[in-house]
C-alpha positions in Angstrom: -37.0 29.6 14.6 -38.0 32.0 12.0 -35.3 34.4 13.1 -32.7 31.7 12.5 -34.0 31.4 9.0 -34.1 34.7 8.3 -30.5 35.2 9.3 -29.3 32.4 7.3 -31.2 33.8 4.3 -29.9 37.3 4.8 -26.2 35.8 5.4 -26.5 33.9 2.1 -27.8 37.0 0.2 -24.8 39.0 1.7 -22.2 36.6 0.7 -23.4 36.3 -2.9 -22.9 39.8 -3.6 -19.1 39.5 -2.5 -17.5 38.9 -5.7 -14.0 37.8 -5.7 -11.8 40.4 -7.6 -9.5 39.5 -10.5 -6.1 38.8 -9.4 -3.0 39.1 -11.6 -1.0 36.0 -12.4 2.3 35.2 -10.6 4.0 33.4 -13.3 7.8 34.3 -13.1 9.1 36.4 -15.9 5.8 36.6 -18.0 4.3 39.7 -19.1 0.6 39.7 -20.0 -1.6 42.0 -21.9 -5.0 42.2 -19.7 -8.0 42.2 -22.2 -10.9 43.9 -20.3 -14.2 41.9 -20.3 -16.9 43.1 -22.5 -19.9 41.8 -20.5 -20.5 42.6 -16.9 -19.4 39.8 -14.4 -16.8 38.1 -16.7 -13.3 38.1 -15.9 -10.7 39.7 -18.2 -8.6 37.7 -20.6 -4.7 37.4 -20.5 -2.5 37.3 -23.4 1.2 36.6 -23.1 3.1 39.5 -24.6 6.7 38.3 -23.5 8.3 35.6 -21.5 11.6 35.8 -19.5 11.4 39.5 -18.6 13.6 40.0 -15.5 11.9 43.3 -14.3 8.5 44.9 -14.2 9.9 48.0 -16.2 10.7 45.8 -19.0 7.3 44.3 -19.2 5.9 47.9 -19.2 8.3 48.6 -22.1 7.0 45.4 -24.2 3.4 46.7 -23.4 4.2 50.1 -24.4 5.8 48.8 -27.6 2.7 46.7 -28.4 0.3 49.9 -27.8 2.3 52.2 -30.2 2.7 49.3 -32.8 -1.3 49.0 -32.6 -1.9 52.6 -33.0 0.3 52.9 -36.0 -1.9 50.2 -37.4 -4.9 52.4 -37.2 -6.0 51.5 -33.6 -7.8 53.6 -31.0 -6.7 52.1 -27.7 -4.7 54.7 -26.0 -4.9 53.1 -22.5 -3.9 49.4 -21.8 -3.5 47.3 -18.7 -0.9 44.6 -18.5 0.2 42.2 -15.6 3.5 40.9 -14.3 4.1 38.5 -11.3 1.2 39.6 -9.2 0.9 43.4 -10.1 -1.1 45.3 -12.7 0.4 47.6 -15.2 -1.5 50.4 -16.4 -0.1 52.7 -19.4 -1.9 55.9 -20.3 -1.0 59.5 -21.6 0.6 60.5 -18.2 2.9 57.5 -18.2 3.0 54.0 -16.4 1.5 53.2 -13.1 1.5 49.9 -11.1 -1.1 48.5 -8.6 -2.0 45.3 -6.7 -5.7 45.3 -8.1 -7.7 46.8 -10.9 -9.6 49.4 -8.9 -7.2 50.1 -6.0 -4.5 52.6 -5.5 -1.8 53.0 -8.1 2.0 53.8 -8.0 3.4 56.2 -10.4 6.4 54.7 -11.9 7.3 56.0 -15.2 6.4 59.4 -16.7 6.3 60.7 -20.1 8.9 63.1 -21.4 8.1 66.0 -23.8 8.3 63.8 -27.0 6.2 61.0 -25.4 8.9 58.5 -24.4 9.0 56.8 -21.0 11.5 57.8 -18.2 12.0 57.7 -14.5 9.9 60.8 -13.0 13.2 62.4 -11.5 15.0 62.2 -14.6 12.6 64.6 -16.5 13.4 68.3 -17.1 10.4 70.5 -16.7 9.6 74.1 -17.7 7.9 76.6 -15.3 4.4 75.5 -16.0 5.4 71.9 -14.9 5.3 70.5 -18.6 8.1 67.8 -19.6 10.9 68.9 -21.7 13.1 66.1 -22.0 15.3 63.6 -20.0 18.1 65.0 -18.2 21.6 64.2 -19.4 24.1 62.1 -17.2 26.3 64.5 -15.3 29.8 65.2 -16.8 32.7 63.0 -15.6 35.7 64.8 -13.9 38.9 64.2 -15.8 41.4 62.2 -14.3 44.5 63.6 -12.7 
């Protein structure tokens, strides 16, 4: 009997330690800014940045626009987190990354060019050191014959 009670108590303690991870909302077309919680154990808050966004990249652009606007007003937050249809968006000095959780793996989506703009990583021309120089131009079109 004591063994069963001990197992039940141990199981209750183990389950209480499993906190549910914060998940991004799945609202279609809604772009959110995720405000990190200031106290431990509290979930982050969500603020709507834009509605009717057809793609996650456009949501990232709205978040970058918000980040730059706040920096111009004297803010100091250079890294922000957003959410769009079940995915998190992480914007920092390297560029934009997407992820399914706040602490899990992240997929690199957009890189910063030499002048700080965002572009698809394959479109960036780099120098010998690997530093970004500029966004590549469109290839010239062949003259019509």
